[in-house]
KELUMTI-452862 format. One record per atom (N, C-alpha, C): residue in one letter; y, x, z. Coordinates in steps of 0.1 Angstrom, whole numbers, padded with zeros to 4 digits, always signed. Each point is the difference from the previous one (the first is absolute). Layout:
# residues N
AYXZ/...
//
This chain:
# residues 237
M-0293+0346-0270/M-0007-0017-0001/M-0007+0001+0013/R-0002+0012+0009/R-0009-0004+0011/R+0009-0005+0011/N+0016+0005+0000/N+0006-0001+0011/N+0004-0015-0003/H+0001-0006-0012/H+0005-0015+0001/H-0013-0011+0003/F-0011+0005+0000/F-0014-0006+0008/F+0001+0004+0012/L+0001+0009+0004/L+0001-0001+0018/L+0012-0007+0006/A+0013-0001-0008/A+0011-0008+0005/A-0004-0016+0002/G-0011-0003-0014/G-0001-0016-0003/G-0006-0003+0012/V-0016+0011+0005/V-0006-0002+0010/V+0007-0004+0016/V+0009+0011-0001/V+0009-0006+0015/V+0003-0016-0001/A+0006+0003-0009/A+0010-0016-0004/A-0009-0008+0004/L-0016-0001-0005/L-0005-0010+0001/L-0005-0001+0016/I-0005+0014+0005/I-0006-0004+0014/I+0012-0007+0008/A+0010+0008-0001/A+0011-0006+0013/A+0001-0015-0001/P+0000-0007-0007/P+0002-0014+0002/P-0014-0004+0009/I-0011+0002-0004/I-0017+0000+0004/I+0002+0002+0013/S+0008+0012+0005/S-0001+0006+0014/S+0015-0012+0007/A+0005-0002-0003/A+0011-0010+0004/A-0007-0016+0001/H-0009-0004-0008/H-0005-0011+0000/H-0008+0001+0012/T-0008+0011+0000/T-0010-0001+0012/T+0006-0001+0012/Q+0011+0011+0001/Q+0010-0001+0014/Q-0001-0014+0005/A+0007-0009-0014/A+0006-0013+0008/A-0011-0007+0002/I-0013+0001-0005/I-0012-0010+0004/I-0005+0002+0013/N+0003+0015+0001/N-0006+0006+0015/N+0008-0003+0012/A+0012-0006-0003/A+0012+0002+0012/A-0002-0012+0008/P-0002-0001+0010/P-0002-0011+0012/P+0015-0014-0004/F-0007-0009+0004/F+0006-0013-0003/F+0006-0001+0012/E+0013-0003-0003/E+0013+0000+0012/E+0004-0015+0000/P-0005-0010+0008/P+0003-0013+0004/P+0015+0001-0001/Q+0005-0011-0007/Q+0013-0003-0002/Q+0004-0015+0001/I+0013-0004+0003/I+0003-0014-0001/I+0012-0003-0007/A-0002-0009-0012/A+0012-0002-0007/A+0007-0013+0003/V+0014+0004+0001/V+0004-0015+0003/V+0013+0002-0009/S+0006-0015-0002/S+0011-0002-0014/S+0009-0008+0015/A+0013+0003-0005/A+0013-0010+0012/A+0011-0004-0012/R+0005-0007+0007/R+0016-0002-0007/R+0012+0001+0013/G+0006+0005-0005/G+0011+0004+0010/G+0016-0012-0005/E+0007-0002+0007/E+0012-0010-0003/E+0009+0003+0010/F+0011-0001-0009/F+0015-0001+0007/F+0011-0007-0009/H+0007-0007+0013/H+0008-0008-0006/H+0016+0004-0001/V+0007-0001-0014/V+0016+0002-0001/V+0006-0010-0002/S+0012+0002+0002/S+0010-0009-0004/S+0004+0003-0011/P+0005-0008-0011/P+0001+0003-0014/P+0019+0003+0003/D+0003+0011-0001/D+0016+0003-0002/D+0008+0002-0014/R-0008-0007-0010/R+0007-0003-0016/R-0003-0011-0005/A+0008-0006-0011/A-0007-0011-0007/A+0004+0003-0014/T-0005-0008-0008/T+0004-0001-0017/T+0001-0014-0003/I+0011-0003-0004/I+0004-0013-0002/I+0004-0004-0015/Q-0008-0006-0008/Q+0004-0005-0014/Q+0008-0010-0001/V+0012-0001-0005/V+0010-0008-0002/V+0004-0003-0013/S-0001-0016-0001/S+0003-0005-0014/S+0012-0007-0005/V+0006+0000-0009/V+0011-0010-0005/V-0006-0003-0012/Q+0000-0018+0002/Q-0005-0004-0014/Q+0012-0011-0004/T+0002-0002-0013/T+0009-0004-0005/T-0002-0011-0012/R+0004-0009-0004/R-0003-0012-0007/R+0015-0003-0012/A-0003-0001-0012/A+0010+0000-0008/A+0000-0008-0012/P+0007-0007-0009/P-0003-0001-0013/P-0003+0010-0012/T+0005+0011+0004/T-0005+0011-0007/T-0001+0010+0005/A-0008+0012-0005/A-0007+0009+0005/A+0012+0012+0007/A+0008+0000-0009/A+0014+0008+0004/A+0006-0003+0010/T+0004-0013+0000/T+0004-0003+0016/T-0006-0003+0009/A-0012-0003+0002/A-0009+0004+0011/A+0000+0012+0003/A-0002+0010-0008/A+0000+0016+0003/A+0013+0002+0004/S+0011-0001-0003/S+0013+0001+0004/S+0005-0002+0014/E-0007-0017+0001/E+0002-0002+0014/E-0010+0007+0013/N-0014+0004-0004/N-0009+0008+0005/N+0008+0010+0003/A+0006+0011-0010/A+0005+0012+0005/A+0009+0001+0008/T+0010-0011+0002/T+0011-0004+0008/T-0003+0002+0016/K-0010-0010-0001/K-0007-0001+0016/K-0008+0008+0003/Q-0008+0008-0008/Q-0006+0013+0003/Q+0007+0008+0006/A+0010+0005-0006/A+0012+0010+0002/A+0005-0003+0014/A+0000-0009+0001/A+0010-0008+0013/A-0012+0003+0013/V-0011-0002-0003/V-0015+0001+0010/V+0002+0015+0000/I-0001+0008-0007/I-0002+0016+0001/I+0013+0006+0006/Q+0011-0006-0004/Q+0014+0005+0007/Q+0001-0004+0016/A-0011-0013+0004/A+0000-0003+0017/A-0008+0010+0006/L-0011+0002-0009/L-0009+0009+0008/L+0005+0015+0001/R+0008+0001-0010/R+0010+0017+0004/R+0005-0004+0013/N+0010-0007+0000/N+0010-0006+0009/N-0010+0005+0014/L-0015-0005-0003/L-0007+0001+0018/L-0004+0014+0002/G+0003+0010-0011/G-0006+0014+0001/G-0005+0003-0009/L-0011-0007-0004/L-0009+0004-0010/L+0006+0007-0012/G-0011+0016-0005/G+0003+0006-0008/G-0007-0005-0014/S+0007+0009-0009/S-0008-0007-0017/S-0012+0001-0002/D-0007+0016+0012/D-0014-0001+0000/D-0009-0012+0008/Q+0005-0008+0007/Q-0002-0008+0006/Q-0001-0016-0009/I+0003-0001-0013/I+0003-0011-0006/I-0005+0002-0016/S-0012-0006-0004/S-0003+0003-0012/S-0005-0013-0008/T+0003+0001-0011/T-0003-0013-0010/T-0017-0001-0005/I-0005-0009+0003/I-0016+0002-0002/I-0005-0012-0010/N+0011-0008-0004/N-0004-0010-0010/N+0012-0008-0003/Y+0002+0000-0014/Y+0010-0011-0007/Y-0007-0005-0010/S+0002-0018-0001/S-0010-0002-0009/S+0012-0015-0004/V-0002-0005-0015/V+0009-0014-0008/V-0012-0004-0002/Y+0002-0015+0001/Y-0009-0006-0009/Y+0006-0012+0003/P-0005-0007-0014/P+0008-0017-0003/P-0008-0008+0004/E+0008-0010+0006/E-0007-0016+0003/E+0001-0007-0005/Q-0012-0005-0003/Q-0001-0008-0011/Q-0006-0015+0006/R+0001-0010-0011/R-0001-0014+0002/R-0011-0001-0007/Y-0010-0009+0003/Y-0014-0001-0008/Y+0005-0018-0003/E-0004-0004-0014/E-0005-0015-0002/E-0009-0001-0009/P-0009-0012+0001/P-0009-0002-0008/P+0003+0003-0015/N-0007+0004-0008/N+0002+0001-0016/N+0011+0005-0002/R+0007+0009+0011/R+0013+0007-0006/R+0001+0013+0008/E+0005+0012-0011/E+0003+0013+0000/E+0005+0002+0014/P-0003+0008+0009/P+0007+0004+0012/P+0014-0001-0004/V+0009-0001+0012/V+0016-0001-0001/V+0002+0011+0012/V+0010+0010-0004/V+0004+0005+0009/V+0013-0001+0007/I+0000-0008+0014/I+0011-0005+0007/I+0005+0013+0007/G-0003+0011+0002/G+0008+0009+0008/G-0009+0013+0000/Y+0007+0010+0006/Y-0007+0015+0007/Y+0000+0002+0010/N-0006+0007+0007/N-0004+0005+0013/N+0002+0013-0001/V+0006+0003+0012/V+0002+0019+0000/V-0005+0004+0011/T-0010+0007+0006/T-0002+0006+0013/T+0000+0014+0001/N+0011+0005+0008/N-0001+0014+0003/N-0005+0002+0015/T-0009+0009-0002/T-0006+0002+0015/T+0001+0016+0005/I+0003+0002+0012/I+0006+0012+0006/I-0006+0005+0011/S-0008+0012+0004/S-0005+0001+0011/S+0005+0009+0007/I+0000-0003+0013/I+0008+0008+0011/I-0008+0007+0010/D+0003+0012+0001/D-0007+0008+0010/D+0009+0001+0016/V-0005-0009+0005/V+0007-0002+0016/V-0005+0010+0009/K+0009+0010+0003/K-0005+0014+0007/K+0000-0006+0016/K+0009-0011+0005/K+0000-0004+0011/K-0003-0015+0004/I-0008-0001+0011/I-0004-0012+0002/I+0009-0012+0002/D+0009+0004+0008/D+0010-0008+0004/D+0010-0006-0012/Q-0001+0008-0013/Q+0003-0002-0012/Q-0004-0012-0008/V-0009-0004+0004/V-0006-0008-0008/V+0004-0015-0003/G-0001-0005+0012/G+0009-0013+0002/G+0014+0003-0007/P+0011+0004+0003/P+0014+0003-0009/P-0002-0001-0015/V-0013+0010-0002/V-0003+0005-0017/V-0001-0017-0003/I-0010-0007+0005/I+0000-0010-0007/I+0007-0010+0000/D+0009-0003+0013/D+0011-0006-0001/D+0013+0005-0011/A+0002+0007+0000/A+0012+0010-0011/A-0005-0003-0012/S-0013+0001-0006/S-0001-0003-0011/S-0002-0016-0003/L-0003-0007+0008/L-0003-0017-0005/L+0014-0005+0000/K+0011+0007+0009/K+0014-0003-0002/K+0009+0003-0009/N-0006+0008-0006/N+0005+0007-0016/N-0004-0002-0011/G-0010-0013+0001/G-0002-0003-0013/G-0017+0001-0003/A-0009+0009+0010/A-0013+0001-0002/A-0005-0014+0002/N-0013-0006-0006/N-0003-0015+0003/N-0014+0000+0005/M-0009+0012-0001/M-0013+0005-0001/M-0002+0011+0011/I-0007-0001+0009/I-0008+0013+0009/I-0014-0002-0007/T-0002+0010-0009/T-0015-0001-0007/T-0009+0008+0010/S+0005+0009+0007/S-0013+0004+0011/S+0010+0010+0010/L-0007+0000+0015/L+0003+0009+0008/L-0009+0006+0007/Q+0000+0009-0002/Q-0011+0009+0006/Q+0004+0012+0014/F-0009+0001+0007/F+0005+0009+0011/F-0011+0012+0003/Y+0003+0011+0000/Y-0010+0009+0001/Y+0005+0013+0007/A-0008+0010+0006/A+0003+0011+0007/A+0003+0013-0006/S+0010+0007+0001/S+0003+0011-0009/S-0010+0008+0005/N+0003+0006+0010/N-0013+0011+0005/N-0011-0004+0011/T-0013+0000-0009/T-0012-0003+0011/T-0006+0011+0001/E+0003+0015-0003/E-0007+0009+0006/E-0002+0002+0012/E+0008-0002+0008/E-0002+0001+0015/E-0010-0010+0004/A+0001-0013-0002/A-0009-0009-0001/A-0013+0001-0002/R-0004+0009-0011/R-0012+0000-0011/R-0005+0009+0012/R+0005+0013+0005/R-0008+0009+0009/R+0000-0004+0013/T+0005-0011+0007/T-0004-0009+0012/T-0011-0008-0004/A-0002-0007-0011/A-0011-0004-0001/A-0011+0009-0004/I+0002+0011-0002/I-0013+0010-0003/I-0007+0003+0013/A+0010+0003+0008/A-0003+0001+0015/A-0006-0012+0005/S+0003-0009-0001/S-0004-0015+0008/S-0015-0002-0009/A-0004+0005-0011/A-0012-0004-0007/A-0009+0016+0005/V+0003+0012+0002/V-0009+0004+0006/V-0004-0001+0015/Q+0009-0004+0009/Q-0001-0008+0013/Q-0011-0009+0004/K+0001-0012-0014/K-0011-0006+0001/K-0012+0004-0006/A-0002+0009-0009/A-0011+0002-0003/A-0007+0010+0011/R+0008+0006+0004/R-0007+0007+0016/R-0007-0008+0006/L+0010-0010+0001/L-0007-0011+0014/L-0014-0007-0006/D+0002-0007-0012/D-0013-0001-0008/D-0012+0007+0001/A+0006+0014-0003/A-0013+0010-0004/A-0005+0002+0017/D+0006+0001+0008/D-0001+0001+0015/D-0013-0013+0004/A+0007-0009-0002/A-0010-0014+0002/A-0013+0000-0005/A+0003+0003-0015/A-0015+0002-0006/A-0006+0011+0009/A+0004+0013+0001/A-0008+0009+0006/A-0003-0007+0011/R+0003-0005+0006/R-0006-0003+0017/R-0011-0013-0001/A+0002-0008-0012/A-0009-0007-0002/A-0014+0005-0007/A+0002+0011-0005/A-0013+0008-0006/A-0004+0010+0011/G+0007-0005+0012/G-0011+0015+0009/G+0006+0014+0000/G+0016-0002-0002/G+0004+0018+0000/G+0014-0003-0001/T+0006+0010-0004/T+0018+0003+0005/T+0001+0008-0017/I+0013-0002-0004/I+0005+0003-0010/I+0005+0016+0002/G+0000+0010-0010/G+0005+0013+0000/G+0013+0000-0006/G+0003+0013-0006/G+0011+0001-0008/G+0002-0008-0011/L+0014-0001-0003/L+0004-0004-0014/L-0006+0005-0011/L-0009-0002-0007/L-0004+0009-0013/L+0008-0003-0013/E+0005-0012-0002/E+0008-0002-0013/E+0008-0012+0002/V+0012-0002-0008/V+0010-0011+0001/V+0005-0001-0014/N-0003-0009-0008/N+0005-0003-0013/N+0011-0012+0001/V+0013+0002-0004/V+0013-0011+0002/V-0002-0003-0011/G-0004-0017-0006/G-0002-0005-0009/G+0014-0010-0003/A-0002-0010-0006/A+0012-0009-0005/A+0009+0000+0007/Y+0014-0001-0004/Y+0010-0002+0006/Y+0005-0015-0002/Y+0001-0010+0008/Y+0006-0012-0001/Y+0017+0001+0002/A+0009-0002-0008/A+0014+0003+0004/A+0002-0018-0002/P+0009-0005+0008/P+0005-0013+0001/P+0006-0006-0012/P-0008-0010-0007/P+0006-0004-0014/P+0012-0005+0002/P+0015-0001-0007/P+0010-0010-0002/P-0004-0013+0003/R+0010-0007+0013/R-0005-0011+0004/R+0007-0009-0010/P-0001-0010-0012/P+0011-0008-0007/P-0001-0010+0008/I+0012-0009-0005/I+0002-0012+0002/I+0005-0008-0015/A-0005-0012+0004/A+0003-0008-0014/A+0010-0001-0006/M+0001-0004-0012/M+0013-0002-0010/M+0009-0007+0007/L+0013+0003+0004/L+0012-0011+0004/L+0010-0004-0008/R+0001-0012-0005/R+0011-0006-0007/R+0009-0004+0012/A+0015+0005-0001/A+0007-0005+0009/A+0013+0003-0005/T+0011-0009+0006/T+0015-0001-0004/T+0006+0003+0018/V+0007+0009+0001/V+0006+0002+0012/V+0014-0002+0002/A+0004-0010+0010/A+0016-0003+0002/A+0002+0010+0008/A+0014+0003-0001/A+0007+0012+0007/A+0000+0002+0016/D-0001-0014+0003/D+0000+0000+0017/D-0015-0002+0002/Q-0011+0002-0006/Q-0015+0002+0007/Q+0001+0008+0008/A-0012-0004+0010/A-0004+0010+0008/A-0008+0013-0006/P+0004+0011+0004/P-0010+0010-0004/P-0017-0002-0003/T-0002+0010-0011/T-0015-0004+0001/T-0007+0010+0010/P-0009-0007+0009/P-0008+0005+0008/P-0010+0011-0005/I-0003+0012+0003/I-0011+0006-0002/I-0011+0007+0009/N-0011-0002+0002/N-0007+0007+0006/N-0014+0006-0008/P-0002+0013+0004/P-0007+0009-0010/P-0013-0002+0007/G-0001-0003+0011/G-0016+0002+0009/G-0008+0017-0001/E-0013-0004+0000/E-0005+0016+0003/E-0008+0002-0014/Q-0004+0009-0002/Q-0011+0003-0009/Q-0007+0011+0003/T-0018+0000-0002/T-0007+0011+0004/T-0003+0008-0011/V+0004+0013+0003/V-0011+0011-0005/V-0011+0002+0004/S-0011+0003-0006/S-0017-0001+0004/S-0005+0013-0011/V-0008+0009+0008/V-0006+0010-0003/V-0018-0001+0001/D-0006+0001-0011/D-0016+0002+0004/D-0004+0015+0001/I-0007+0002+0009/I-0008+0014-0001/I-0016-0001+0002/T-0008+0011-0004/T-0015+0001+0005/T+0000+0012+0009/T-0006+0000+0012/T-0007+0011+0005/T-0012+0000+0002/R-0004+0016+0005/R-0016+0004+0002/R+0001+0006+0015/W-0005-0003+0010/W+0000+0007+0011/W-0015+0005+0004/R-0003+0010+0008/R-0011+0006+0001/R-0007-0008+0012/F-0013-0003-0003/F-0009-0009+0014/F-0007+0009+0008/N+0001-0001+0009/N-0005+0010+0010/N-0010-0011+0010/A-0013+0004-0005/A-0008-0008+0009/A-0004+0004+0012/K-0002-0010+0009/K-0004+0004+0009/K-0015+0002+0008/
//
């Protein structure tokens, strides 16, 4: 019993001693600075959503016509070198088209079938040919086109380095304004990482003639940004 009591006393004394040391520790002036670093990247990939929409008096006829056209679109994409892993169905819908008249029940006048596939384009220079081949072989809607960068890790690290440099310059300016200089870096925290979001374009409904000029594509640039917080030692003069 005595041994247990002594152990409890030691456990209580230790935190008090540590707290006392923290109170008596000399205050060290510091400068805290936040900064954001950015780096521009060029998108190297794209995702395209291509739809085939058909209309017929019956659902079966509309579905059959849709299947024939979508099969031709997929075959054209494979002829461009796209693999099965780059083409996936993301939506299929069948809905009746109705005519409404006053004081009468709606009348079904036809059926619409829409089949949408998503295409993962791994080379930017293939985006235009993919769109053209899809529209020439039966697709009548490009419902989405998004550009993105496949590897942003190196860009992220460059953005971090840029943020640290900005933080150091800001800390140095603050120290000089306060009549001193900055010392060593005490702490740096890398915070939020803002990857460039895919850049979409609006839905396009189109029919392309066989002799139409190729679709021009310009992905532009995107920005990778990183936020950091830093603490620096302040040396008073």
